[in-house]
MARGU-424602 format. One record per residue (C-alpha): residue number from 1; x, y, z. Coordinates in nm, 3 decimals. Each point is the difference from the previous one (the first is absolute). Layout:
REM MARGU-424602
<node><num>NUM</num><X>X</X><Y>Y</Y><Z>Z</Z></node>
...
//
This chain:
REM MARGU-424602
<node><num>1</num><X>0.507</X><Y>-2.474</Y><Z>0.101</Z></node>
<node><num>2</num><X>-0.357</X><Y>0.067</Y><Z>-0.103</Z></node>
<node><num>3</num><X>-0.143</X><Y>0.258</Y><Z>-0.241</Z></node>
<node><num>4</num><X>-0.352</X><Y>0.115</Y><Z>0.082</Z></node>
<node><num>5</num><X>-0.186</X><Y>0.206</Y><Z>-0.260</Z></node>
<node><num>6</num><X>-0.270</X><Y>0.265</Y><Z>0.071</Z></node>
<node><num>7</num><X>-0.207</X><Y>0.222</Y><Z>-0.229</Z></node>
<node><num>8</num><X>-0.056</X><Y>0.340</Y><Z>0.168</Z></node>
<node><num>9</num><X>-0.262</X><Y>0.179</Y><Z>-0.198</Z></node>
<node><num>10</num><X>0.059</X><Y>0.343</Y><Z>0.151</Z></node>
<node><num>11</num><X>0.378</X><Y>-0.004</Y><Z>-0.027</Z></node>
<node><num>12</num><X>0.042</X><Y>0.254</Y><Z>-0.274</Z></node>
<node><num>13</num><X>0.284</X><Y>0.229</Y><Z>0.121</Z></node>
<node><num>14</num><X>0.309</X><Y>0.007</Y><Z>0.233</Z></node>
<node><num>15</num><X>-0.221</X><Y>0.099</Y><Z>0.299</Z></node>
<node><num>16</num><X>-0.164</X><Y>-0.341</Y><Z>0.020</Z></node>
<node><num>17</num><X>0.340</X><Y>-0.162</Y><Z>-0.050</Z></node>
<node><num>18</num><X>0.137</X><Y>0.186</Y><Z>0.302</Z></node>
<node><num>19</num><X>-0.306</X><Y>-0.090</Y><Z>0.202</Z></node>
<node><num>20</num><X>0.053</X><Y>-0.369</Y><Z>-0.066</Z></node>
<node><num>21</num><X>0.376</X><Y>0.024</Y><Z>0.055</Z></node>
<node><num>22</num><X>-0.035</X><Y>0.165</Y><Z>0.345</Z></node>
<node><num>23</num><X>-0.274</X><Y>-0.246</Y><Z>0.095</Z></node>
<node><num>24</num><X>0.210</X><Y>-0.305</Y><Z>-0.080</Z></node>
<node><num>25</num><X>0.360</X><Y>0.099</Y><Z>0.063</Z></node>
<node><num>26</num><X>-0.008</X><Y>-0.106</Y><Z>0.368</Z></node>
<node><num>27</num><X>-0.056</X><Y>-0.368</Y><Z>-0.096</Z></node>
<node><num>28</num><X>0.327</X><Y>-0.186</Y><Z>0.010</Z></node>
<node><num>29</num><X>-0.130</X><Y>-0.284</Y><Z>-0.218</Z></node>
<node><num>30</num><X>-0.036</X><Y>0.237</Y><Z>-0.296</Z></node>
<node><num>31</num><X>0.315</X><Y>0.019</Y><Z>-0.209</Z></node>
<node><num>32</num><X>-0.107</X><Y>0.198</Y><Z>-0.304</Z></node>
<node><num>33</num><X>-0.305</X><Y>0.194</Y><Z>-0.134</Z></node>
<node><num>34</num><X>-0.044</X><Y>0.020</Y><Z>-0.378</Z></node>
<node><num>35</num><X>-0.256</X><Y>0.262</Y><Z>-0.112</Z></node>
<node><num>36</num><X>-0.154</X><Y>0.026</Y><Z>-0.347</Z></node>
<node><num>37</num><X>-0.209</X><Y>0.313</Y><Z>0.028</Z></node>
<node><num>38</num><X>-0.125</X><Y>0.012</Y><Z>-0.366</Z></node>
<node><num>39</num><X>-0.145</X><Y>-0.346</Y><Z>0.047</Z></node>
<node><num>40</num><X>-0.103</X><Y>0.047</Y><Z>0.370</Z></node>
<node><num>41</num><X>0.207</X><Y>-0.301</Y><Z>0.098</Z></node>
<node><num>42</num><X>0.205</X><Y>-0.068</Y><Z>0.310</Z></node>
<node><num>43</num><X>0.232</X><Y>-0.293</Y><Z>0.048</Z></node>
<node><num>44</num><X>0.118</X><Y>-0.075</Y><Z>0.352</Z></node>
<node><num>45</num><X>0.308</X><Y>-0.222</Y><Z>0.044</Z></node>
<node><num>46</num><X>-0.015</X><Y>-0.149</Y><Z>0.348</Z></node>
<node><num>47</num><X>0.063</X><Y>-0.303</Y><Z>0.212</Z></node>
<node><num>48</num><X>-0.314</X><Y>-0.099</Y><Z>0.201</Z></node>
<node><num>49</num><X>-0.299</X><Y>0.193</Y><Z>0.137</Z></node>
<node><num>50</num><X>-0.184</X><Y>0.111</Y><Z>-0.314</Z></node>
<node><num>51</num><X>-0.329</X><Y>0.018</Y><Z>0.211</Z></node>
<node><num>52</num><X>0.131</X><Y>0.286</Y><Z>0.216</Z></node>
<node><num>53</num><X>0.151</X><Y>0.177</Y><Z>-0.309</Z></node>
<node><num>54</num><X>-0.332</X><Y>-0.025</Y><Z>-0.183</Z></node>
<node><num>55</num><X>-0.185</X><Y>0.133</Y><Z>0.305</Z></node>
<node><num>56</num><X>0.229</X><Y>0.300</Y><Z>0.019</Z></node>
<node><num>57</num><X>-0.045</X><Y>0.086</Y><Z>-0.368</Z></node>
<node><num>58</num><X>-0.376</X><Y>-0.033</Y><Z>0.034</Z></node>
<node><num>59</num><X>0.003</X><Y>0.251</Y><Z>0.290</Z></node>
<node><num>60</num><X>0.102</X><Y>0.269</Y><Z>-0.241</Z></node>
<node><num>61</num><X>-0.330</X><Y>-0.044</Y><Z>-0.190</Z></node>
<node><num>62</num><X>0.155</X><Y>0.033</Y><Z>-0.346</Z></node>
<node><num>63</num><X>-0.217</X><Y>-0.270</Y><Z>-0.163</Z></node>
<node><num>64</num><X>0.254</X><Y>-0.286</Y><Z>0.034</Z></node>
<node><num>65</num><X>-0.051</X><Y>-0.351</Y><Z>-0.133</Z></node>
<node><num>66</num><X>0.232</X><Y>-0.289</Y><Z>0.083</Z></node>
<node><num>67</num><X>0.081</X><Y>-0.198</Y><Z>-0.323</Z></node>
<node><num>68</num><X>0.218</X><Y>-0.276</Y><Z>0.140</Z></node>
<node><num>69</num><X>0.346</X><Y>-0.109</Y><Z>0.114</Z></node>
<node><num>70</num><X>0.288</X><Y>-0.197</Y><Z>-0.158</Z></node>
<node><num>71</num><X>0.355</X><Y>-0.082</Y><Z>0.067</Z></node>
<node><num>72</num><X>0.243</X><Y>0.258</Y><Z>-0.148</Z></node>
<node><num>73</num><X>0.344</X><Y>0.164</Y><Z>0.045</Z></node>
<node><num>74</num><X>0.038</X><Y>0.361</Y><Z>0.106</Z></node>
<node><num>75</num><X>0.071</X><Y>0.223</Y><Z>-0.305</Z></node>
<node><num>76</num><X>0.350</X><Y>0.152</Y><Z>-0.046</Z></node>
<node><num>77</num><X>-0.008</X><Y>0.366</Y><Z>0.104</Z></node>
<node><num>78</num><X>0.082</X><Y>0.258</Y><Z>-0.265</Z></node>
<node><num>79</num><X>0.257</X><Y>0.276</Y><Z>0.038</Z></node>
<node><num>80</num><X>-0.165</X><Y>0.217</Y><Z>0.267</Z></node>
<node><num>81</num><X>0.270</X><Y>0.276</Y><Z>-0.017</Z></node>
<node><num>82</num><X>-0.081</X><Y>0.078</Y><Z>-0.362</Z></node>
<node><num>83</num><X>-0.371</X><Y>0.003</Y><Z>0.068</Z></node>
<node><num>84</num><X>0.042</X><Y>0.230</Y><Z>0.301</Z></node>
<node><num>85</num><X>0.211</X><Y>0.242</Y><Z>-0.197</Z></node>
<node><num>86</num><X>-0.271</X><Y>0.021</Y><Z>-0.263</Z></node>
<node><num>87</num><X>-0.273</X><Y>0.052</Y><Z>0.264</Z></node>
<node><num>88</num><X>0.207</X><Y>0.279</Y><Z>0.153</Z></node>
<node><num>89</num><X>0.006</X><Y>0.172</Y><Z>-0.336</Z></node>
<node><num>90</num><X>-0.377</X><Y>-0.049</Y><Z>-0.040</Z></node>
<node><num>91</num><X>-0.061</X><Y>0.127</Y><Z>0.354</Z></node>
<node><num>92</num><X>0.215</X><Y>0.313</Y><Z>-0.071</Z></node>
<node><num>93</num><X>-0.184</X><Y>0.075</Y><Z>-0.324</Z></node>
<node><num>94</num><X>-0.341</X><Y>-0.035</Y><Z>0.162</Z></node>
<node><num>95</num><X>0.081</X><Y>0.207</Y><Z>0.305</Z></node>
<node><num>96</num><X>0.171</X><Y>0.264</Y><Z>-0.209</Z></node>
<node><num>97</num><X>-0.303</X><Y>0.039</Y><Z>-0.221</Z></node>
<node><num>98</num><X>-0.223</X><Y>0.007</Y><Z>0.310</Z></node>
<node><num>99</num><X>0.179</X><Y>0.319</Y><Z>0.102</Z></node>
<node><num>100</num><X>0.007</X><Y>0.147</Y><Z>-0.342</Z></node>
<node><num>101</num><X>-0.369</X><Y>-0.063</Y><Z>-0.076</Z></node>
<node><num>102</num><X>-0.114</X><Y>0.110</Y><Z>0.348</Z></node>
<node><num>103</num><X>0.185</X><Y>0.337</Y><Z>-0.029</Z></node>
<node><num>104</num><X>-0.099</X><Y>0.069</Y><Z>-0.362</Z></node>
<node><num>105</num><X>-0.356</X><Y>-0.123</Y><Z>0.073</Z></node>
<node><num>106</num><X>-0.051</X><Y>0.270</Y><Z>0.255</Z></node>
<node><num>107</num><X>0.170</X><Y>0.264</Y><Z>-0.212</Z></node>
<node><num>108</num><X>-0.218</X><Y>-0.084</Y><Z>-0.304</Z></node>
<node><num>109</num><X>-0.316</X><Y>-0.069</Y><Z>0.210</Z></node>
<node><num>110</num><X>-0.031</X><Y>-0.348</Y><Z>-0.147</Z></node>
<node><num>111</num><X>-0.164</X><Y>-0.267</Y><Z>0.215</Z></node>
<node><num>112</num><X>0.098</X><Y>-0.254</Y><Z>-0.263</Z></node>
<node><num>113</num><X>0.372</X><Y>0.062</Y><Z>0.053</Z></node>
<node><num>114</num><X>-0.045</X><Y>0.000</Y><Z>0.379</Z></node>
<node><num>115</num><X>-0.190</X><Y>-0.328</Y><Z>-0.008</Z></node>
<node><num>116</num><X>0.261</X><Y>-0.155</Y><Z>-0.235</Z></node>
<node><num>117</num><X>0.269</X><Y>0.111</Y><Z>0.245</Z></node>
<node><num>118</num><X>-0.170</X><Y>-0.185</Y><Z>0.283</Z></node>
<node><num>119</num><X>-0.033</X><Y>-0.304</Y><Z>-0.222</Z></node>
<node><num>120</num><X>0.379</X><Y>0.019</Y><Z>-0.046</Z></node>
<node><num>121</num><X>0.036</X><Y>0.032</Y><Z>0.379</Z></node>
<node><num>122</num><X>-0.216</X><Y>-0.310</Y><Z>0.049</Z></node>
<node><num>123</num><X>0.225</X><Y>-0.199</Y><Z>-0.221</Z></node>
<node><num>124</num><X>0.310</X><Y>0.136</Y><Z>0.177</Z></node>
<node><num>125</num><X>-0.139</X><Y>-0.115</Y><Z>0.331</Z></node>
<node><num>126</num><X>-0.056</X><Y>-0.356</Y><Z>-0.124</Z></node>
<node><num>127</num><X>0.350</X><Y>-0.012</Y><Z>-0.146</Z></node>
<node><num>128</num><X>0.145</X><Y>0.143</Y><Z>0.322</Z></node>
<node><num>129</num><X>-0.183</X><Y>-0.256</Y><Z>0.216</Z></node>
<node><num>130</num><X>0.155</X><Y>-0.275</Y><Z>-0.206</Z></node>
<node><num>131</num><X>0.355</X><Y>0.151</Y><Z>0.010</Z></node>
<node><num>132</num><X>0.031</X><Y>0.147</Y><Z>0.347</Z></node>
<node><num>133</num><X>-0.174</X><Y>-0.277</Y><Z>0.190</Z></node>
<node><num>134</num><X>0.204</X><Y>-0.291</Y><Z>-0.141</Z></node>
<node><num>135</num><X>0.110</X><Y>-0.219</Y><Z>0.286</Z></node>
<node><num>136</num><X>-0.172</X><Y>0.219</Y><Z>0.256</Z></node>
<node><num>137</num><X>-0.239</X><Y>-0.117</Y><Z>0.272</Z></node>
<node><num>138</num><X>-0.366</X><Y>-0.047</Y><Z>-0.075</Z></node>
<node><num>139</num><X>-0.090</X><Y>0.275</Y><Z>0.254</Z></node>
<node><num>140</num><X>0.230</X><Y>0.247</Y><Z>-0.175</Z></node>
<node><num>141</num><X>-0.160</X><Y>-0.070</Y><Z>-0.339</Z></node>
<node><num>142</num><X>-0.346</X><Y>0.043</Y><Z>0.140</Z></node>
<node><num>143</num><X>0.089</X><Y>0.334</Y><Z>0.152</Z></node>
<node><num>144</num><X>0.144</X><Y>0.129</Y><Z>-0.326</Z></node>
<node><num>145</num><X>-0.311</X><Y>-0.125</Y><Z>-0.188</Z></node>
<node><num>146</num><X>-0.237</X><Y>0.166</Y><Z>0.250</Z></node>
<node><num>147</num><X>0.175</X><Y>0.334</Y><Z>-0.020</Z></node>
<node><num>148</num><X>0.019</X><Y>-0.011</Y><Z>-0.377</Z></node>
<node><num>149</num><X>-0.364</X><Y>-0.098</Y><Z>-0.036</Z></node>
<node><num>150</num><X>-0.137</X><Y>0.270</Y><Z>0.226</Z></node>
<node><num>151</num><X>0.222</X><Y>0.266</Y><Z>-0.157</Z></node>
<node><num>152</num><X>-0.108</X><Y>-0.101</Y><Z>-0.353</Z></node>
<node><num>153</num><X>-0.371</X><Y>-0.012</Y><Z>0.111</Z></node>
<node><num>154</num><X>0.034</X><Y>0.349</Y><Z>0.152</Z></node>
<node><num>155</num><X>0.147</X><Y>0.142</Y><Z>-0.323</Z></node>
<node><num>156</num><X>-0.270</X><Y>-0.168</Y><Z>-0.217</Z></node>
<node><num>157</num><X>-0.273</X><Y>0.140</Y><Z>0.237</Z></node>
<node><num>158</num><X>0.135</X><Y>0.352</Y><Z>-0.027</Z></node>
<node><num>159</num><X>0.014</X><Y>-0.049</Y><Z>-0.377</Z></node>
<node><num>160</num><X>-0.371</X><Y>-0.102</Y><Z>-0.011</Z></node>
<node><num>161</num><X>-0.090</X><Y>0.304</Y><Z>0.208</Z></node>
<node><num>162</num><X>0.184</X><Y>0.230</Y><Z>-0.231</Z></node>
<node><num>163</num><X>-0.167</X><Y>-0.155</Y><Z>-0.302</Z></node>
<node><num>164</num><X>-0.344</X><Y>0.054</Y><Z>0.157</Z></node>
<node><num>165</num><X>0.094</X><Y>0.359</Y><Z>0.100</Z></node>
<node><num>166</num><X>0.096</X><Y>0.074</Y><Z>-0.359</Z></node>
<node><num>167</num><X>-0.305</X><Y>-0.172</Y><Z>-0.131</Z></node>
<node><num>168</num><X>-0.253</X><Y>0.198</Y><Z>0.202</Z></node>
<node><num>169</num><X>0.190</X><Y>0.327</Y><Z>0.012</Z></node>
<node><num>170</num><X>0.141</X><Y>0.218</Y><Z>-0.275</Z></node>
<node><num>171</num><X>0.366</X><Y>-0.080</Y><Z>-0.069</Z></node>
<node><num>172</num><X>0.240</X><Y>0.080</Y><Z>-0.279</Z></node>
<node><num>173</num><X>0.044</X><Y>-0.228</Y><Z>-0.293</Z></node>
<node><num>174</num><X>0.327</X><Y>-0.198</Y><Z>0.037</Z></node>
<node><num>175</num><X>0.297</X><Y>0.078</Y><Z>-0.224</Z></node>
<node><num>176</num><X>-0.030</X><Y>-0.275</Y><Z>-0.260</Z></node>
<node><num>177</num><X>0.361</X><Y>0.055</Y><Z>-0.113</Z></node>
<node><num>178</num><X>0.132</X><Y>-0.110</Y><Z>0.336</Z></node>
<node><num>179</num><X>-0.235</X><Y>-0.298</Y><Z>0.001</Z></node>
<node><num>180</num><X>0.121</X><Y>-0.127</Y><Z>-0.337</Z></node>
<node><num>181</num><X>0.367</X><Y>0.077</Y><Z>0.042</Z></node>
<node><num>182</num><X>0.049</X><Y>-0.141</Y><Z>0.353</Z></node>
<node><num>183</num><X>-0.216</X><Y>-0.307</Y><Z>-0.066</Z></node>
<node><num>184</num><X>0.197</X><Y>-0.067</Y><Z>-0.313</Z></node>
<node><num>185</num><X>0.318</X><Y>0.010</Y><Z>0.204</Z></node>
<node><num>186</num><X>-0.156</X><Y>-0.230</Y><Z>0.257</Z></node>
<node><num>187</num><X>-0.105</X><Y>-0.235</Y><Z>-0.282</Z></node>
<node><num>188</num><X>0.357</X><Y>-0.003</Y><Z>-0.128</Z></node>
<node><num>189</num><X>0.124</X><Y>-0.080</Y><Z>0.354</Z></node>
<node><num>190</num><X>-0.244</X><Y>-0.288</Y><Z>0.036</Z></node>
<node><num>191</num><X>0.095</X><Y>-0.137</Y><Z>-0.343</Z></node>
<node><num>192</num><X>0.367</X><Y>0.007</Y><Z>0.115</Z></node>
<node><num>193</num><X>-0.104</X><Y>-0.183</Y><Z>0.321</Z></node>
<node><num>194</num><X>-0.187</X><Y>-0.263</Y><Z>-0.198</Z></node>
<node><num>195</num><X>0.299</X><Y>-0.044</Y><Z>-0.230</Z></node>
<node><num>196</num><X>0.231</X><Y>-0.047</Y><Z>0.296</Z></node>
<node><num>197</num><X>-0.233</X><Y>-0.255</Y><Z>0.161</Z></node>
<node><num>198</num><X>-0.050</X><Y>-0.196</Y><Z>-0.323</Z></node>
<node><num>199</num><X>0.376</X><Y>0.013</Y><Z>-0.062</Z></node>
<node><num>200</num><X>0.053</X><Y>-0.204</Y><Z>0.319</Z></node>
<node><num>201</num><X>-0.201</X><Y>-0.290</Y><Z>-0.165</Z></node>
<node><num>202</num><X>-0.097</X><Y>-0.113</Y><Z>0.350</Z></node>
<node><num>203</num><X>-0.276</X><Y>-0.242</Y><Z>0.098</Z></node>
<node><num>204</num><X>0.013</X><Y>0.126</Y><Z>0.361</Z></node>
<node><num>205</num><X>-0.333</X><Y>0.125</Y><Z>0.127</Z></node>
<node><num>206</num><X>0.115</X><Y>0.346</Y><Z>0.111</Z></node>
<node><num>207</num><X>0.140</X><Y>0.067</Y><Z>-0.349</Z></node>
<node><num>208</num><X>-0.321</X><Y>-0.120</Y><Z>-0.171</Z></node>
<node><num>209</num><X>-0.202</X><Y>0.209</Y><Z>0.245</Z></node>
<node><num>210</num><X>0.210</X><Y>0.301</Y><Z>-0.069</Z></node>
<node><num>211</num><X>-0.055</X><Y>-0.042</Y><Z>-0.374</Z></node>
<node><num>212</num><X>-0.377</X><Y>-0.014</Y><Z>0.062</Z></node>
<node><num>213</num><X>0.004</X><Y>0.312</Y><Z>0.223</Z></node>
<node><num>214</num><X>0.218</X><Y>0.190</Y><Z>-0.249</Z></node>
<node><num>215</num><X>-0.231</X><Y>-0.098</Y><Z>-0.292</Z></node>
<node><num>216</num><X>-0.299</X><Y>0.133</Y><Z>0.191</Z></node>
<node><num>217</num><X>0.188</X><Y>0.324</Y><Z>0.063</Z></node>
<node><num>218</num><X>0.057</X><Y>0.044</Y><Z>-0.372</Z></node>
<node><num>219</num><X>-0.375</X><Y>-0.024</Y><Z>-0.050</Z></node>
<node><num>220</num><X>-0.057</X><Y>0.267</Y><Z>0.268</Z></node>
<node><num>221</num><X>0.258</X><Y>0.226</Y><Z>-0.164</Z></node>
<node><num>222</num><X>-0.188</X><Y>-0.037</Y><Z>-0.324</Z></node>
<node><num>223</num><X>-0.320</X><Y>0.097</Y><Z>0.172</Z></node>
<node><num>224</num><X>0.145</X><Y>0.322</Y><Z>0.137</Z></node>
<node><num>225</num><X>0.142</X><Y>0.090</Y><Z>-0.338</Z></node>
<node><num>226</num><X>-0.348</X><Y>-0.067</Y><Z>-0.158</Z></node>
<node><num>227</num><X>-0.157</X><Y>0.221</Y><Z>0.269</Z></node>
<node><num>228</num><X>0.249</X><Y>0.277</Y><Z>-0.080</Z></node>
<node><num>229</num><X>-0.088</X><Y>-0.014</Y><Z>-0.370</Z></node>
<node><num>230</num><X>-0.381</X><Y>0.006</Y><Z>0.090</Z></node>
<node><num>231</num><X>0.059</X><Y>0.305</Y><Z>0.227</Z></node>
<node><num>232</num><X>0.167</X><Y>0.169</Y><Z>-0.293</Z></node>
<node><num>233</num><X>-0.280</X><Y>-0.074</Y><Z>-0.254</Z></node>
<node><num>234</num><X>-0.297</X><Y>0.051</Y><Z>0.241</Z></node>
<node><num>235</num><X>0.149</X><Y>0.279</Y><Z>0.201</Z></node>
<node><num>236</num><X>-0.149</X><Y>-0.175</Y><Z>0.307</Z></node>
<node><num>237</num><X>0.133</X><Y>-0.126</Y><Z>0.334</Z></node>
<node><num>238</num><X>-0.226</X><Y>-0.306</Y><Z>0.007</Z></node>
<node><num>239</num><X>0.232</X><Y>-0.246</Y><Z>-0.183</Z></node>
<node><num>240</num><X>0.273</X><Y>0.082</Y><Z>0.254</Z></node>
<node><num>241</num><X>-0.239</X><Y>-0.049</Y><Z>0.292</Z></node>
<node><num>242</num><X>-0.135</X><Y>-0.328</Y><Z>-0.141</Z></node>
<node><num>243</num><X>0.341</X><Y>-0.164</Y><Z>-0.053</Z></node>
<node><num>244</num><X>0.110</X><Y>0.131</Y><Z>0.339</Z></node>
<node><num>245</num><X>-0.296</X><Y>-0.169</Y><Z>0.175</Z></node>
<node><num>246</num><X>0.064</X><Y>-0.331</Y><Z>-0.185</Z></node>
<node><num>247</num><X>0.363</X><Y>-0.004</Y><Z>0.095</Z></node>
<node><num>248</num><X>-0.067</X><Y>0.091</Y><Z>0.359</Z></node>
<node><num>249</num><X>-0.234</X><Y>-0.299</Y><Z>0.015</Z></node>
<node><num>250</num><X>0.288</X><Y>-0.227</Y><Z>-0.104</Z></node>
<node><num>251</num><X>0.226</X><Y>0.163</Y><Z>0.254</Z></node>
<node><num>252</num><X>-0.260</X><Y>-0.052</Y><Z>0.280</Z></node>
<node><num>253</num><X>-0.043</X><Y>-0.363</Y><Z>-0.110</Z></node>
<node><num>254</num><X>0.373</X><Y>-0.050</Y><Z>0.022</Z></node>
<node><num>255</num><X>0.012</X><Y>0.160</Y><Z>0.350</Z></node>
<node><num>256</num><X>-0.267</X><Y>-0.244</Y><Z>0.123</Z></node>
<node><num>257</num><X>0.197</X><Y>-0.294</Y><Z>-0.130</Z></node>
<node><num>258</num><X>0.320</X><Y>0.131</Y><Z>0.168</Z></node>
<node><num>259</num><X>-0.185</X><Y>0.034</Y><Z>0.330</Z></node>
<node><num>260</num><X>-0.099</X><Y>-0.365</Y><Z>-0.019</Z></node>
<node><num>261</num><X>0.369</X><Y>-0.083</Y><Z>0.016</Z></node>
<node><num>262</num><X>0.020</X><Y>0.149</Y><Z>0.353</Z></node>
<node><num>263</num><X>-0.270</X><Y>-0.233</Y><Z>0.143</Z></node>
//
């Protein structure tokens, strides 16, 4: 058995991981893929044919660099049942707060809350792709990815249009109380998710990636809370619109990455 190591410079979240997995899973000579997202490293455990594997990875245009190959044994798999249970909890928390923030965002006229809800939805889609498509055919995974990507892109586009409408037309100042309270609850939910993920003490890539995604969500939650505080002190809608536009940009970026999975 050989272990071939690649540095993939643009592999910074679960979307790129899924792209690589779907690209390579049809190769019978590949026995195991070990992703290290924080260090942008991929280790492929395979028999022969590294040339065709390298070529397939390069087709994704993620800035890959082949480091080398060496003889190695396939790592022992960790307890997948425990990991999946944790990911189900994280998925439930994210999707639940997507619904809560979307509803309260419209009620309070806060684009920050609405944008944060779509960020939660984006994470839920990535987790769902990993959980629902396990063992499924490549074509099925690509169809799920395509639908999810276009749906997320549609929502982000509608969000941008609404931000622009509120920017150029008179609109009411959002209710800062809702922004602060709901984002604080979402922050608590993400902290619980991060605690659950870290509790697993797993080196598996999807658990590491989930920790990265959840940490980013915590930063977004803090941004919406700060925007709510600024709305209160300034009596202006601009902080809410600015944070909304920033988060919608992240959501659109995530949608583009998910669409790449369907190619």
